[in-house]
C-alpha positions as CSV (number, residue, x, y, z in Angstrom):
1,X,-12.4,5.7,54.7
2,X,-10.6,4.2,51.4
3,X,-11.0,0.5,51.3
4,X,-7.8,-1.4,50.2
5,X,-6.4,-4.8,50.3
6,X,-4.4,-4.1,53.5
7,X,-7.4,-2.8,55.6
8,X,-10.4,-4.9,54.2
9,X,-10.1,-7.5,57.1
10,X,-10.2,-4.9,59.8
11,X,-13.1,-3.1,58.1
12,X,-15.1,-6.5,57.9
13,X,-14.5,-7.1,61.7
14,X,-15.8,-3.6,62.5
15,X,-18.7,-4.1,60.4
16,X,-19.5,-7.5,62.0
17,X,-19.2,-5.9,65.4
18,X,-21.6,-3.0,64.6
19,X,-24.3,-5.6,63.5
20,X,-24.6,-6.8,67.2
21,X,-24.1,-3.4,69.0
22,X,-26.8,-1.2,70.8
23,X,-29.6,0.1,68.7
24,X,-28.2,3.5,69.1
25,X,-25.9,2.7,66.4
26,X,-28.6,1.9,63.9
27,X,-28.5,5.4,62.3
28,X,-24.8,4.8,61.7
29,X,-25.5,1.6,59.9
30,X,-28.2,3.3,57.7
31,X,-25.5,5.8,56.6
32,X,-23.0,3.1,55.9
33,X,-25.8,1.2,54.0
34,X,-26.3,4.1,51.8
35,X,-22.5,4.6,51.2
36,X,-22.3,0.7,50.3
37,X,-25.2,1.2,47.8
38,X,-23.4,4.1,46.3
39,X,-20.3,2.1,46.2
40,X,-22.1,-0.8,44.4
41,X,-23.6,1.6,41.9
42,X,-20.1,3.0,41.1
43,X,-18.8,-0.6,40.8
44,X,-21.5,-1.5,38.3
45,X,-20.8,1.7,36.3
46,X,-17.2,0.9,36.1
47,X,-18.0,-2.5,35.0
48,X,-20.3,-1.3,32.2
49,X,-17.7,1.2,31.1
50,X,-15.0,-1.5,31.0
51,X,-17.2,-3.6,28.8
52,X,-18.2,-0.8,26.6
53,X,-14.6,-0.1,26.1
54,X,-13.8,-3.7,25.2
55,X,-16.8,-3.8,22.7
56,X,-15.5,-0.4,21.1
57,X,-12.0,-1.8,20.8
58,X,-13.4,-4.8,19.0
59,X,-15.3,-2.7,16.6
60,X,-12.2,-0.5,15.9
61,X,-10.0,-3.6,15.4
62,X,-12.4,-4.9,12.8
63,X,-12.2,-1.6,11.0
64,X,-8.4,-0.9,11.4
65,X,-7.1,-4.4,11.3
66,X,-9.4,-6.3,8.8
67,X,-7.0,-9.2,8.6
68,X,-7.7,-10.1,12.2
69,X,-11.4,-9.7,11.9
70,X,-13.2,-9.2,8.4
71,X,-15.1,-5.9,8.1
72,X,-18.6,-6.4,7.0
73,X,-19.2,-5.2,3.5
74,X,-21.2,-2.2,2.9
75,X,-23.9,-2.2,0.1
76,X,-23.3,-0.1,-2.9
77,X,-25.8,1.1,-5.5
78,X,-24.7,-1.4,-8.0
79,X,-23.9,-4.3,-5.8
80,X,-26.4,-6.8,-4.2
81,X,-28.3,-5.4,-1.4
82,X,-29.3,-7.2,1.7
83,X,-32.0,-9.8,1.0
84,X,-32.0,-9.0,-2.8
85,X,-29.5,-11.6,-4.0
86,X,-30.3,-15.3,-4.2
87,X,-29.8,-17.5,-1.2
88,X,-26.7,-19.8,-0.8
89,X,-27.6,-23.2,0.6
90,X,-25.7,-24.3,3.7
91,X,-22.7,-26.5,3.3
92,X,-21.9,-25.6,-0.3
93,X,-18.5,-24.5,-1.4
94,X,-19.3,-21.4,-3.1
95,X,-17.0,-18.5,-2.3
96,X,-18.7,-15.3,-0.9
97,X,-17.1,-13.3,-3.7
98,X,-19.1,-15.3,-6.1
99,X,-22.3,-14.1,-4.5
100,X,-21.2,-10.4,-4.7
101,X,-20.9,-11.0,-8.4
102,X,-24.3,-12.6,-8.7
103,X,-25.7,-9.5,-10.5
104,X,-22.6,-8.8,-12.6
105,X,-23.8,-8.4,-16.2
106,X,-20.5,-8.4,-18.2
107,X,-20.4,-11.0,-20.8
108,X,-16.9,-11.5,-22.5
109,X,-16.4,-12.1,-26.2
110,X,-16.6,-15.7,-27.4
111,X,-13.9,-15.5,-30.1
112,X,-10.5,-14.7,-28.8
113,X,-8.5,-12.2,-30.6
114,X,-5.6,-11.6,-28.1
115,X,-4.4,-13.1,-25.0
116,X,-1.3,-12.6,-22.8
117,X,-0.5,-13.9,-19.5
118,X,3.3,-13.1,-19.8
119,X,4.1,-16.6,-19.3
120,X,6.5,-16.6,-22.3
121,X,8.4,-13.5,-21.2
122,X,11.4,-13.3,-19.0
123,X,11.3,-11.2,-15.9
124,X,13.1,-7.8,-16.7
125,X,12.2,-7.9,-20.3
126,X,9.5,-5.9,-22.2
127,X,6.6,-8.3,-23.0
128,X,7.1,-9.7,-26.7
129,X,3.4,-9.2,-27.6
130,X,3.3,-5.4,-26.9
131,X,4.7,-2.1,-28.4
132,X,5.5,1.1,-26.5
133,X,7.4,4.4,-26.9
134,X,8.1,4.2,-23.3
135,X,9.8,1.9,-20.7
136,X,8.3,-1.1,-19.1
137,X,9.1,-4.6,-17.9
138,X,7.9,-7.9,-16.7
139,X,8.2,-8.2,-12.9
140,X,7.0,-10.6,-10.2
141,X,4.6,-9.6,-7.4
142,X,3.1,-11.1,-4.3
143,X,3.7,-14.3,-2.4
144,X,3.2,-16.4,-5.5
145,X,5.6,-14.4,-7.6
146,X,3.1,-13.9,-10.4
147,X,4.2,-12.1,-13.6
148,X,3.0,-8.6,-14.2
149,X,3.9,-5.9,-16.7
150,X,4.9,-2.6,-14.9
151,X,3.9,0.5,-17.0
152,X,5.9,3.8,-16.6
153,X,4.4,7.2,-17.1
154,X,5.4,10.0,-19.5
155,X,3.8,13.0,-21.2
156,X,2.7,10.9,-24.3
157,X,3.6,7.3,-23.3
158,X,1.5,4.4,-24.8
159,X,1.4,0.7,-24.2
160,X,-0.2,-1.2,-27.2
161,X,-0.8,-4.9,-27.4
162,X,-0.5,-6.5,-30.8
163,X,-4.3,-6.9,-31.3
164,X,-5.8,-7.3,-34.8
165,X,-8.1,-4.7,-36.1
166,X,-11.1,-4.5,-33.7
167,X,-14.6,-5.5,-34.8
168,X,-17.9,-3.6,-34.0
169,X,-18.4,-5.6,-30.9
170,X,-15.7,-6.8,-28.7
171,X,-14.6,-7.0,-25.0
172,X,-11.3,-6.1,-23.2
173,X,-10.5,-7.6,-19.8
174,X,-7.3,-7.4,-17.6
175,X,-6.1,-7.6,-14.0
176,X,-5.0,-4.2,-12.6
177,X,-2.7,-3.6,-9.6
178,X,-1.2,-0.5,-8.0
179,X,1.5,0.0,-5.4
180,X,2.8,3.1,-3.5
181,X,-0.3,5.3,-4.0
182,X,-0.7,7.6,-1.1
183,X,-1.7,11.2,0.0
184,X,1.2,12.7,-2.1
185,X,0.0,11.1,-5.3
186,X,-0.7,13.9,-7.7
187,X,-4.2,15.0,-8.5
188,X,-3.2,14.6,-12.2
189,X,-2.1,11.0,-11.8
190,X,-4.3,8.8,-14.1
191,X,-4.4,5.4,-15.9
192,X,-5.8,6.0,-19.4
193,X,-7.4,3.3,-21.5
194,X,-7.9,4.4,-25.3
195,X,-9.7,2.9,-28.1
196,X,-8.1,4.2,-31.3
197,X,-8.3,4.2,-35.1
198,X,-4.6,3.3,-35.4
199,X,-2.0,1.1,-33.7
200,X,0.7,3.8,-33.5
201,X,1.4,6.6,-31.2
202,X,-0.8,9.1,-32.8
203,X,-4.0,9.9,-30.9
204,X,-6.8,12.4,-30.7
205,X,-8.1,11.8,-34.3
206,X,-10.8,9.3,-33.6
207,X,-10.5,8.3,-30.0
208,X,-12.4,7.0,-27.0
209,X,-10.9,7.5,-23.7
210,X,-11.5,6.5,-20.2
211,X,-9.1,7.9,-17.5
212,X,-9.1,6.2,-14.2
213,X,-7.9,8.5,-11.5
214,X,-5.0,7.4,-9.2
215,X,-5.0,10.4,-6.7
216,X,-5.6,9.3,-3.2
217,X,-5.8,12.6,-1.1
218,X,-9.0,13.9,-2.9
219,X,-11.8,12.2,-5.0
220,X,-11.2,13.0,-8.5
221,X,-13.8,11.9,-11.0
222,X,-13.3,9.4,-13.9
223,X,-12.9,11.2,-17.1
224,X,-14.5,10.0,-20.4
225,X,-13.6,11.8,-23.6
226,X,-14.4,11.3,-27.4
227,X,-12.7,12.7,-30.5
228,X,-14.0,12.5,-34.1
229,X,-11.9,13.7,-37.1
230,X,-9.4,15.6,-34.7
231,X,-12.2,17.4,-33.0
232,X,-13.2,16.7,-29.3
233,X,-16.9,15.8,-29.3
234,X,-17.4,14.8,-25.7
235,X,-15.6,15.2,-22.2
236,X,-17.0,14.7,-18.7
237,X,-16.0,13.8,-15.3
238,X,-18.1,11.0,-13.7
239,X,-18.3,11.6,-10.0
240,X,-17.3,8.4,-8.2
241,X,-15.0,7.6,-5.5
242,X,-12.7,4.6,-6.3
243,X,-9.7,5.3,-4.1
244,X,-10.1,2.3,-1.8
245,X,-10.9,0.0,-4.8
246,X,-7.5,0.9,-6.4
247,X,-5.5,0.1,-3.3
248,X,-5.8,-3.6,-4.0
249,X,-5.8,-5.8,-7.1
250,X,-8.9,-5.5,-9.2
251,X,-10.3,-6.7,-12.5
252,X,-11.4,-4.3,-15.3
253,X,-13.8,-5.2,-17.9
254,X,-14.8,-3.3,-21.0
255,X,-17.6,-4.1,-23.5
256,X,-17.9,-2.3,-26.7
257,X,-21.1,-2.7,-28.8
258,X,-20.6,-0.4,-31.8
259,X,-20.6,3.1,-30.4
260,X,-21.6,2.1,-26.8
261,X,-18.9,1.7,-24.2
262,X,-19.3,0.2,-20.8
263,X,-16.6,-0.4,-18.1
264,X,-16.6,-2.4,-14.9
265,X,-14.2,-2.4,-12.0
266,X,-14.8,-5.7,-10.2
267,X,-18.4,-6.1,-10.0
268,X,-19.5,-2.6,-10.3
269,X,-20.4,-0.8,-13.7
270,X,-18.9,2.8,-13.6
271,X,-19.3,3.8,-17.3
272,X,-22.1,3.3,-19.8
273,X,-22.0,5.8,-22.5
274,X,-24.1,5.0,-25.5
275,X,-22.1,7.0,-28.1
276,X,-18.6,7.3,-26.8
277,X,-17.0,5.6,-29.6
278,X,-16.5,7.4,-32.8
279,X,-18.5,5.7,-35.8
280,X,-15.2,4.6,-37.5
281,X,-13.1,1.5,-37.4
282,X,-11.1,0.9,-34.3
283,X,-7.7,-0.8,-34.6
284,X,-6.1,-0.7,-31.1
285,X,-6.3,-0.7,-27.5
286,X,-3.9,1.6,-25.7
287,X,-2.9,2.2,-22.1
288,X,-1.3,5.4,-20.9
289,X,-0.1,6.1,-17.3
290,X,0.3,9.8,-16.6
291,X,2.0,11.7,-13.8
292,X,3.3,8.9,-11.8
293,X,6.2,9.5,-9.2
294,X,9.1,7.5,-10.5
295,X,9.8,4.5,-8.3
296,X,6.9,5.2,-5.9
297,X,3.6,5.3,-7.7
298,X,3.3,2.0,-9.7
299,X,0.9,0.5,-12.0
300,X,0.8,-3.2,-13.4
301,X,-1.5,-5.2,-15.6
302,X,-1.7,-8.8,-16.5
303,X,-3.8,-11.4,-18.2
304,X,-5.0,-9.0,-21.0
305,X,-7.7,-10.5,-23.0
306,X,-9.5,-9.0,-26.2
307,X,-12.4,-11.0,-27.7
308,X,-15.0,-10.5,-30.4
309,X,-18.5,-10.7,-29.3
310,X,-19.8,-10.0,-25.9
311,X,-23.4,-10.1,-27.1
312,X,-26.4,-11.8,-25.7
313,X,-25.6,-15.5,-25.3
314,X,-29.1,-16.3,-24.3
315,X,-30.7,-16.0,-27.7
316,X,-27.9,-18.2,-29.3
317,X,-28.4,-21.0,-26.8
318,X,-32.2,-20.9,-27.3
319,X,-31.9,-20.8,-31.0
320,X,-28.9,-23.0,-31.8
321,X,-29.1,-25.3,-28.6
322,X,-25.5,-25.0,-27.9
323,X,-22.9,-22.4,-27.0
324,X,-19.2,-22.7,-26.3
325,X,-17.2,-20.1,-24.3
326,X,-13.9,-19.4,-22.8
327,X,-15.3,-16.5,-20.8
328,X,-15.7,-18.7,-17.6
329,X,-12.3,-18.5,-15.9
330,X,-10.9,-20.8,-13.2
331,X,-7.8,-20.5,-10.9
332,X,-4.9,-22.2,-12.5
333,X,-5.1,-25.9,-12.1
334,X,-8.2,-25.5,-9.9
335,X,-11.9,-25.8,-10.1
336,X,-12.4,-22.4,-8.3
337,X,-14.5,-20.1,-10.5
338,X,-13.1,-16.5,-10.8
339,X,-15.9,-14.1,-9.8
340,X,-15.7,-12.0,-12.9
341,X,-17.0,-15.0,-14.8
342,X,-20.6,-14.5,-13.2
343,X,-21.9,-12.6,-16.2
344,X,-22.0,-15.8,-18.4
345,X,-23.4,-18.0,-15.7
346,X,-26.1,-15.3,-14.8
347,X,-27.3,-15.5,-18.4
348,X,-27.3,-19.3,-18.3
349,X,-29.6,-19.0,-15.2
350,X,-31.9,-16.6,-17.2
351,X,-32.3,-19.1,-20.0
352,X,-33.2,-21.8,-17.5
353,X,-35.6,-19.5,-15.7
354,X,-37.3,-18.7,-18.9
355,X,-37.4,-22.2,-20.2
356,X,-38.9,-24.0,-17.4
357,X,-38.7,-27.4,-19.1
358,X,-35.1,-27.1,-20.2
359,X,-32.3,-29.3,-19.2
360,X,-28.5,-28.4,-19.9
361,X,-25.5,-30.3,-20.2
362,X,-22.4,-28.6,-19.0
363,X,-19.0,-29.9,-20.5
364,X,-15.7,-28.7,-19.4
365,X,-12.4,-28.5,-21.4
366,X,-8.9,-28.0,-20.6
367,X,-5.5,-27.2,-22.4
368,X,-2.9,-29.9,-22.8
369,X,-0.6,-28.7,-20.0
370,X,0.0,-31.3,-17.3
371,X,-1.2,-34.9,-16.9
372,X,-3.8,-36.3,-19.3
373,X,-5.7,-38.0,-16.6
374,X,-5.6,-35.0,-14.2
375,X,-6.9,-32.8,-16.9
376,X,-9.8,-35.0,-17.5
377,X,-10.6,-35.1,-13.9
378,X,-10.2,-31.3,-13.6
379,X,-12.6,-30.6,-16.5
380,X,-15.2,-32.7,-14.8
381,X,-14.8,-30.7,-11.5
382,X,-14.9,-27.5,-13.3
383,X,-18.3,-28.4,-14.9
384,X,-19.5,-29.5,-11.5
385,X,-18.4,-26.2,-10.0
386,X,-20.6,-24.3,-12.5
387,X,-23.5,-26.6,-11.6
388,X,-22.9,-25.8,-8.0
389,X,-23.1,-22.0,-8.5
390,X,-26.3,-22.4,-10.5
391,X,-28.0,-24.4,-7.8
392,X,-26.6,-22.5,-4.8
393,X,-26.6,-19.1,-6.1
394,X,-29.6,-19.1,-8.4
395,X,-31.6,-22.0,-7.0
396,X,-31.7,-24.0,-10.1
397,X,-32.9,-27.6,-9.7
398,X,-30.0,-29.9,-9.7
399,X,-32.0,-32.4,-11.7
400,X,-32.0,-29.9,-14.7
401,X,-28.2,-30.0,-15.0
402,X,-26.0,-32.7,-16.2
403,X,-22.2,-32.4,-16.1
404,X,-19.2,-33.9,-18.1
405,X,-15.6,-33.2,-18.8
406,X,-13.5,-34.0,-21.8
407,X,-10.1,-32.9,-20.5
408,X,-7.7,-32.0,-23.4
409,X,-9.1,-34.5,-25.8
410,X,-11.1,-32.1,-28.0
411,X,-8.9,-29.0,-28.7
412,X,-10.0,-26.2,-30.9
413,X,-6.7,-24.2,-30.7
414,X,-2.8,-24.9,-30.9
415,X,-1.8,-26.2,-27.4
416,X,1.7,-25.0,-28.1
417,X,0.7,-21.2,-28.1
418,X,-0.7,-19.0,-25.3
419,X,-3.8,-18.0,-27.5
420,X,-4.4,-21.6,-28.4
421,X,-4.3,-22.9,-24.8
422,X,-6.8,-20.0,-24.0
423,X,-9.1,-21.1,-26.7
424,X,-9.0,-24.8,-25.3
425,X,-9.9,-23.8,-21.8
426,X,-13.6,-23.6,-22.5
427,X,-17.0,-24.6,-21.3
428,X,-20.0,-25.9,-23.4
429,X,-23.7,-25.7,-22.6
430,X,-25.9,-28.0,-24.6
431,X,-29.6,-28.2,-24.5
432,X,-30.8,-31.8,-23.9
């Protein structure tokens, strides 16, 4: 008999009556008891199945809808593994992304050669500090309406910032953003970064090239290529899958030490070729997007920074007792450290680890934008933020670090220019 809401009461009455009837009915009760046991087992099974489905749905939601519930980050060969990165003490304000970058070993150059945040350009115009044989314009993206330069593709289209001749050792950094990449994006779609012996539109004489694949429907390797005296001397495809990485804003860092070229996307190093660059003077950095669908596949860059140096700051700090760097970046008007700055902070930690008796003074400086008193307060907060990272991420004793801030009072560059402001936004580390 199927038990429903309508017949449950009669069923209970019958069951109650049977409990007090003649013993001849005991066999029937045994059978009924077995049925009840089976019914209970089925009820338990249904309950377990329901709870299992709910748990499964929660896991799927965390994967398919990460905004509702963050997905746990997987370890990668070049990112900190479980238990390998230094502990973060409870109650500190260090961002989780800072911890991810705790082993990031890129160190930006300390002598600024070129910087462009597009702040002086009007939306819709081609940036004033760039040259190109193609089309491009300044656009705004995201909720904050931040300025980006959109680059359009062509058969031989190049975007060339007005950098001076490049030294033997230098670094290049920029933010990179894509939009519209999907399963129909061509397998030949790439974003090329060239280091060239001229600042015009001629290539393939003395050139080093890294091509970042934009294709989404299949894994295409990152291509590296080198040309010397018009002859190709090296070409290879590095097998790595960066499709998901390119679907969101990323930071690209390049370090050139004579012929050696290294490239990072976010905190992971993807390229490290000891003799990729021809042994001749380099004059320009060039960007070349290829095979983009017009109006669908879109690429943008901003905050391009080229600086001389990028060498070991540890020896300089130990030998000279002081270093000054504008490679530690903060969010605008904030003391929040940008994760890509961790290469320098990591080297500071290594000096403190080696010199156990060393005490350091950290001094923050700002540009002259905004209120003088606010800038002074901000510079002190930024010095404190660096101290917080050293103590929380790398477990440096707080007693070994002194902080101070000078605000805008000690400029080293012209506060009326973008380059000058970038030079003034710096941090000093001074042995005590």
